[in-house]
C-alpha positions as CSV (number, residue, x, y, z in Angstrom):
1,M,-18.2,5.0,-3.7
2,A,-14.8,6.6,-2.9
3,M,-12.3,4.7,-0.8
4,P,-11.4,6.3,2.5
5,V,-8.0,7.9,2.3
6,V,-6.1,7.5,5.6
7,K,-3.3,9.9,4.7
8,A,-2.0,11.6,1.6
9,E,1.1,13.4,0.5
10,R,1.8,15.3,-2.7
11,C,5.4,15.2,-4.1
12,P,6.9,17.1,-7.0
13,V,8.4,15.1,-9.8
14,R,10.9,17.6,-11.2
15,S,14.3,15.9,-10.7
16,G,16.1,12.6,-10.0
17,D,16.2,13.5,-6.3
18,N,12.3,13.8,-6.4
19,V,12.2,10.2,-7.9
20,V,14.4,9.0,-5.0
21,R,12.2,10.8,-2.5
22,I,9.0,9.2,-3.9
23,R,10.7,5.8,-3.7
24,Q,11.5,6.5,0.0
25,I,8.0,7.6,0.9
26,V,6.4,4.6,-0.8
27,R,8.8,2.2,0.9
28,Q,8.1,3.9,4.3
29,W,4.4,3.8,3.9
30,T,4.3,0.1,2.8
31,V,6.3,-0.8,5.9
32,E,3.8,1.1,8.0
33,L,0.9,-0.7,6.3
34,G,2.5,-4.1,7.0
35,F,3.2,-5.0,3.3
36,S,5.5,-8.1,2.8
37,L,9.0,-7.4,1.5
38,V,7.9,-8.8,-1.9
39,D,4.9,-6.4,-2.1
40,Q,7.0,-3.5,-0.9
41,T,9.5,-4.2,-3.7
42,K,6.7,-4.5,-6.3
43,I,5.1,-1.1,-5.5
44,V,8.4,0.7,-5.0
45,T,9.6,-0.6,-8.4
46,A,6.3,0.5,-10.1
47,A,6.4,3.9,-8.4
48,S,10.0,4.4,-9.5
49,E,9.2,3.5,-13.1
50,I,6.2,5.8,-13.4
51,A,8.0,8.6,-11.6
52,R,10.9,8.3,-14.0
53,N,8.5,8.3,-17.0
54,T,6.7,11.4,-15.5
55,L,10.1,13.2,-15.4
56,D,11.7,11.9,-18.6
57,H,8.7,11.8,-21.0
58,G,6.2,14.1,-19.3
59,G,8.6,16.9,-18.5
60,G,8.0,16.6,-14.8
61,G,4.8,16.7,-12.8
62,E,3.4,15.6,-9.5
63,A,2.8,12.4,-7.5
64,L,0.0,11.9,-5.0
65,V,0.7,9.1,-2.5
66,E,-2.4,7.9,-0.7
67,S,-2.8,5.3,2.1
68,L,-6.2,3.6,1.7
69,S,-8.5,1.6,3.9
70,E,-11.4,-0.3,2.5
71,G,-13.2,-2.8,4.7
72,G,-10.5,-5.1,6.1
73,R,-7.9,-4.3,3.5
74,R,-5.3,-1.6,3.3
75,G,-3.5,-0.3,0.3
76,L,-1.4,2.3,-1.3
77,R,-2.6,4.4,-4.3
78,L,-0.2,6.4,-6.4
79,V,-1.4,9.1,-8.9
80,F,1.2,10.6,-11.3
81,T,0.2,13.5,-13.4
82,D,2.1,15.6,-15.9
83,K,1.3,18.3,-18.6
84,G,3.6,16.7,-21.1
85,P,3.1,15.7,-24.7
86,G,0.8,12.8,-23.8
87,I,0.9,9.2,-25.1
88,E,-0.4,8.8,-28.6
89,N,-1.1,5.0,-28.4
90,I,-1.5,3.7,-24.9
91,D,-2.0,0.1,-26.0
92,Q,1.3,0.2,-27.9
93,A,3.1,2.0,-24.9
94,L,2.0,-0.8,-22.6
95,K,3.5,-3.5,-24.8
96,D,6.8,-4.9,-23.5
97,G,9.7,-3.8,-25.7
98,F,8.0,-0.6,-26.9
99,T,10.2,2.4,-26.0
100,T,10.6,6.0,-27.0
101,G,13.5,6.6,-24.7
102,G,16.1,3.9,-25.6
103,G,15.3,1.8,-22.5
104,L,14.1,-1.8,-22.4
105,G,10.5,-0.8,-22.8
106,L,9.2,-2.5,-19.7
107,G,8.2,0.6,-17.7
108,L,4.5,1.0,-18.2
109,G,3.7,-2.7,-18.8
110,G,5.9,-3.7,-15.9
111,A,4.3,-1.2,-13.6
112,R,0.9,-2.5,-14.6
113,R,1.9,-6.1,-13.7
114,L,3.4,-5.0,-10.4
115,S,0.1,-3.3,-9.4
116,S,-3.2,-4.6,-8.1
117,E,-5.0,-1.9,-10.0
118,F,-3.7,0.2,-12.9
119,S,-5.1,2.9,-15.1
120,I,-3.7,5.4,-17.5
121,E,-5.4,8.4,-19.2
122,S,-3.5,10.5,-21.7
123,R,-4.4,13.2,-24.2
124,T,-1.9,14.2,-26.8
125,G,-0.6,17.7,-26.1
126,E,-2.3,17.8,-22.7
127,G,-0.5,15.3,-20.5
128,T,-0.9,12.0,-18.8
129,C,-2.3,10.6,-15.5
130,V,-1.2,7.2,-14.3
131,T,-2.9,5.7,-11.3
132,L,-1.7,2.5,-9.6
133,T,-2.8,0.8,-6.5
134,R,-1.3,-2.1,-4.5
135,W,-3.4,-3.9,-1.9
136,K,-1.9,-5.7,1.1
C-alpha cells in the first residue's frame, strides 16, 4: 500500500547551488513537520550527502522531496536519481572508509544511519536511485 504523499517537490541536482537549495527545502519541510532539531539535522545531513554524491559521482540528476503521512506519523522521503555510471558494488560502497572521490568514505553509510529507512538501487552504466525516509 502506498503512503499518502501530502506534498512533493522535484529539484534538479546539477550544481552546488542545487545542493544548497535541497538542504534548504529539507530543513524548511522538517520544521513544518515538527521534527526535533536533532532529527532535522540528521535528515538535512543525509540529504546533503546524497545530493552531493548525485552531483559528483552520478553526473547530476534529480531529487524528489515528499512529505508523508501514515496513520499518526509524519515523515519526509527523499528520492535521488541519476543516469551516471552506477555503483558496481553497493555493499562495498556502503562500508565506512570506502571512497572513490578522495573523501572520508562516510557518505552512503552515514546517510543510511541517519535515515529511518534507506534503499539504493544501481545498475552499472544506467544510474543510481537512493531513497531515504526519516520519520518524526
